[in-house]
C-alpha positions in Angstrom: 0.0 0.1 -0.1 2.9 2.4 0.6 3.8 2.1 -3.1 0.3 2.7 -4.1 0.3 5.9 -1.9 3.5 7.0 -3.5 1.9 6.7 -7.0 -1.3 8.6 -6.1 0.8 11.3 -4.5 3.1 11.4 -7.6 0.3 11.7 -10.0 -1.1 14.7 -8.0 2.0 16.5 -7.6 3.1 15.9 -11.4 -0.2 17.4 -12.4 0.2 20.4 -10.1 3.7 21.0 -11.4 2.7 21.0 -14.9 -0.3 23.2 -14.1 2.2 25.7 -12.4 4.2 26.0 -15.4 1.2 27.2 -17.3 0.1 29.8 -14.8 -0.8 33.2 -16.1 -0.4 32.3 -19.7 -3.9 33.6 -20.5 -2.7 37.0 -18.9 0.4 37.1 -20.9 -1.9 36.7 -24.1 -4.0 39.4 -23.2 -1.0 41.6 -22.9 -0.4 41.1 -26.5 3.5 41.2 -26.2 4.1 38.1 -28.2 3.8 40.0 -31.5 1.8 37.3 -33.2 -1.1 35.3 -32.4 -0.7 31.8 -30.9 -1.2 30.4 -34.3 1.7 32.1 -35.8 1.3 33.1 -39.5 -2.0 31.1 -39.6 -3.3 33.3 -36.8 -4.3 30.2 -34.8 -7.0 29.3 -37.3 -8.1 25.7 -37.4 -7.4 24.3 -41.0 -8.7 21.1 -42.3 -6.1 18.4 -43.0 -5.7 16.8 -46.4 -5.8 13.3 -47.2 -3.2 11.0 -49.1 -2.9 7.5 -50.0 0.0 5.2 -49.3 2.5 5.9 -51.9 3.7 2.4 -51.9 0.2 1.2 -52.9 0.3 -1.5 -50.2 -1.6 0.5 -47.5 0.3 -1.6 -45.0 -0.5 0.7 -42.1 -4.1 1.9 -43.1 -5.9 -1.0 -44.7 -6.7 1.0 -47.8 -7.9 4.0 -45.6 -6.8 7.5 -46.5 -4.1 9.0 -44.3 -4.7 12.3 -42.8 -1.9 14.6 -43.3 -2.1 17.7 -41.0 -1.4 21.0 -42.7 2.0 22.5 -41.8 1.6 25.7 -39.7 4.7 27.9 -39.3 4.9 28.7 -35.5 8.3 30.3 -36.0 9.9 27.5 -34.2 13.4 26.1 -34.8 14.8 29.6 -35.2 17.2 28.9 -32.5 18.6 25.2 -31.7 17.9 24.3 -28.2 21.5 23.4 -27.8 22.4 27.1 -28.5 20.1 28.6 -25.9 22.0 30.0 -23.2 20.4 30.3 -19.8 20.8 33.3 -17.7 18.8 33.9 -14.4 16.4 36.8 -15.1 16.0 39.6 -12.6 12.3 39.3 -11.9 12.3 41.9 -9.2 13.6 44.6 -11.9 11.2 43.3 -14.6 8.2 43.7 -12.1 9.5 47.1 -11.2 9.4 48.1 -14.9 5.9 47.1 -15.2 4.9 48.9 -12.1 6.3 52.1 -13.5 4.5 51.6 -16.7 1.3 51.1 -14.7 1.8 54.3 -13.0 2.3 56.0 -16.5 -1.1 54.6 -17.6 -2.9 55.7 -14.4 -1.4 59.1 -14.5 -2.2 59.5 -18.3 0.2 62.5 -18.6 2.3 61.1 -21.4 1.1 60.9 -25.2 -0.6 57.6 -25.8 1.8 56.6 -28.4 4.7 57.2 -26.1 3.1 54.9 -23.6 2.5 52.2 -26.4 6.1 52.5 -27.2 7.0 51.9 -23.5 4.8 48.7 -23.5 6.4 47.5 -26.8 9.9 48.1 -25.2 9.2 45.6 -22.5 8.6 42.7 -25.1 12.1 41.4 -25.1 12.3 41.2 -21.1 8.9 39.7 -21.0 9.7 37.0 -23.6 13.1 36.3 -22.0 11.6 35.7 -18.5 9.0 33.3 -19.9 11.9 31.7 -22.0 14.4 31.3 -19.1 11.5 29.8 -16.9 10.9 27.1 -19.6 14.5 26.6 -20.2 15.2 26.0 -16.4 12.3 23.6 -16.2 13.5 21.5 -19.2 16.9 21.2 -17.8 15.6 20.2 -14.3 13.2 17.7 -15.7 16.2 16.3 -17.8 18.2 16.0 -14.7 16.2 16.2 -11.5 19.4 15.6 -9.5 20.9 18.8 -10.4 21.1 21.1 -7.6 21.8 24.1 -10.0 18.7 23.6 -12.2 16.6 22.9 -9.1 17.5 26.2 -7.7 16.9 28.2 -10.7 13.5 26.5 -11.3 12.7 27.2 -7.6 13.9 30.9 -8.0 11.7 31.6 -10.9 8.6 29.6 -10.1 8.5 31.3 -6.6 8.9 34.7 -7.9 6.6 34.2 -10.9 3.4 35.2 -9.0 5.0 38.6 -8.4 5.5 39.0 -12.1 1.9 37.9 -12.8 0.6 40.6 -10.3 2.7 43.3 -12.0 1.4 42.3 -15.4 -2.2 42.1 -14.2 -1.9 45.6 -12.6 -1.0 47.0 -15.9 -4.0 45.5 -17.5 -6.3 46.8 -14.8 -5.0 50.2 -15.0 -5.4 50.2 -18.8 -8.9 48.9 -18.6 -9.9 51.8 -16.3 -8.0 54.4 -18.2 -9.8 57.1 -20.3 -7.9 55.5 -23.3 -9.1 51.9 -22.5 -10.6 51.4 -25.8 -7.4 52.4 -27.6 -5.4 50.2 -25.3 -7.6 47.4 -26.2 -7.5 47.9 -29.7 -3.8 48.6 -30.1 -2.1 46.8 -27.3 -3.9 44.1 -25.4 -6.5 42.5 -27.8 -10.2 41.9 -27.1 -11.6 41.3 -23.6 -9.4 43.8 -21.6 -12.3 46.0 -20.5 -14.7 43.2 -19.7 -12.2 41.2 -17.9 -10.1 43.9 -16.1 -12.7 46.8 -15.6 -13.6 45.6 -12.1 -10.0 44.9 -11.1 -7.8 41.8 -10.9 -7.7 38.8 -8.7 -4.0 38.8 -7.7 -3.9 40.5 -4.4 -0.7 40.6 -2.3 -2.5 37.7 -0.1 -3.0 35.5 -3.3 0.5 36.2 -4.5 1.9 34.9 -1.2 -0.3 31.8 -1.4 0.7 31.1 -5.0 4.4 31.4 -4.0 3.8 29.0 -1.0 2.3 26.6 -3.5 5.3 26.9 -5.8 7.5 26.2 -2.8 5.6 23.0 -2.0 5.9 21.7 -5.4 9.6 22.5 -5.6 10.1 20.5 -2.3 8.5 17.5 -4.0 10.8 18.1 -7.1 13.9 18.1 -4.8 13.2 14.8 -3.2 16.0 12.4 -4.7 18.7 10.0 -3.4 20.9 13.1 -3.5 18.8 15.1 -0.8 17.0 12.4 1.2 18.6 11.3 4.4 18.2 7.8 5.9 20.1 6.0 8.8 21.7 2.5 8.2 23.8 0.8 10.7 23.7 3.8 13.0 25.1 6.0 10.0 22.9 8.9 8.8 23.4 10.5 5.5 22.0 11.1 2.1 21.3 7.8 0.2 24.0 8.8 -2.4 26.6 9.2 0.3 25.8 5.9 1.9 25.8 4.2 -1.4 29.1 5.6 -2.3 30.6 4.6 1.2 29.6 1.0 0.9 30.6 0.7 -2.7 33.9 1.9 -1.7 34.1 -0.7 1.3 32.8 -3.8 -0.5 32.9 -3.0 -4.3 29.9 -2.4 -6.4 29.6 -6.0 -7.6 29.9 -7.7 -4.3 26.9 -9.6 -2.9 27.1 -7.7 0.5 26.9 -4.4 -1.5 23.9 -5.4 -3.3 22.1 -6.5 0.0 23.0 -3.1 1.7 21.9 -1.2 -1.5 18.5 -3.0 -1.4 18.1 -2.0 2.1 19.1 1.6 1.5 16.6 1.8 -1.4 13.9 0.4 0.8 14.6 3.0 3.5 14.7 5.8 0.8 11.4 4.6 -0.6 9.8 4.6 3.1 11.1 8.0 3.6 10.0 9.4 0.2 6.4 8.2 0.9 6.3 9.8 4.2 7.6 13.1 2.6 5.3 13.1 -0.3 2.3 12.3 1.8 2.9 15.3 4.1 3.5 17.4 1.0 0.4 16.4 -0.5 -1.6 17.3 2.6 0.1 20.8 2.7 -0.4 21.3 -0.9 -4.2 20.7 -0.6 -4.3 23.1 2.2 -2.6 25.8 0.4 -4.8 25.3 -2.5 -7.8 25.5 -0.5 -6.7 28.8 1.0 -6.1 30.1 -2.6 -9.8 29.1 -3.6 -11.0 30.9 -0.5 -8.9 34.1 -1.1 -10.4 34.2 -4.6 -13.9 33.6 -3.4 -14.1 30.2 -5.4 -15.7 27.0 -4.5 -12.6 24.9 -5.1 -9.1 25.2 -6.5 -10.2 23.4 -9.6 -12.4 26.5 -10.4 -9.2 28.7 -10.4 -7.2 26.2 -12.3 -9.9 25.9 -15.2 -10.3 29.6 -15.3 -6.6 30.5 -15.4 -4.6 27.6 -16.7 -4.3 26.7 -20.4 -5.8 23.4 -21.3 -7.7 21.8 -24.2 -9.9 19.5 -22.1 -13.2 20.1 -20.2 -13.9 19.4 -16.4 -16.0 16.4 -17.5 -13.0 15.2 -19.6 -10.7 15.6 -16.6 -13.0 13.8 -14.3 -13.2 10.9 -16.8 -9.5 10.7 -17.0 -9.1 10.4 -13.2 -11.9 7.9 -13.0 -10.1 5.7 -15.7 -6.8 6.0 -13.6 -8.7 4.7 -10.5 -10.6 1.9 -12.5 -7.8 0.7 -14.8 -4.3 1.9 -13.8 -4.4 1.6 -10.0 -5.5 -2.0 -10.0 -2.8 -3.1 -12.2 -0.3 -1.3 -10.2 -1.5 -2.9 -7.0 -1.4 -6.2 -8.6 2.2 -5.5 -9.9 3.2 -4.5 -6.4 2.0 -7.6 -4.8 3.3 -9.7 -7.5 6.8 -8.4 -7.5 7.0 -8.0 -3.7 
């Protein structure tokens, strides 16, 4: 049952981590700083695919059925090779300060409209750079979850990102309540600005603090590894990696005694991880309940569906979790007992 608990915790936390990475995309799209719509040169329009038959004439994979070939869309991707991307920690406080200064300009409305629009455009590179560095840090961390460097970079950005979200939203609220609101909507931020932000934003200081705590809890989960978790074996306490290295040096990695010790250390590690993850999940649920309460919502799910990018409905998400419970967990449980 401990392994089953670990799987449930893993699924919940992995979903939350994925959701975190998408937070505030909706606000950023409203900002209009991306230069083009999400669909690139096709402006996000859905196009019908075209059909083609098997050129070899044998239809080996389709049984004489036509093959649907998606229409290529130019998303302007591939301009920079991933291997050529250089990470540099963004100064989030400085970027937020620039947004706050711009918000003050919009509120004061003492500068020519075109000049303020120019200042908004000037923030484009820093805005995109922050988003890019966030994604880059996460990609590197997921590629090597044992990296202390990438764990720290991902932690820094994710826990500061709610401040950035609020700074962007404050600008939108100011624009929506400006005498030039219609022009800001038409020339800078796209449709929906007035309706969505006329009555204010959702990211109070209290909500920002709660979102930062949520990110910290998720980062705590990601930091759990044999390099960070300490266990006690034969009255010796240390990280699993340190103890493994110690006994490998004493007995050799190919010795039977080392294999026995390694098996015991990994069992201790699994027990500790289950305990840590269970506690983290409880704290995460509490934090998300507070986020929902602060936003006057019935549940955190209402906030997530309203704020995060997704292409599925609540009903489809519920169907997925039901399928996990119905089909995956029983198989996992059977495998655990079979292999134990």
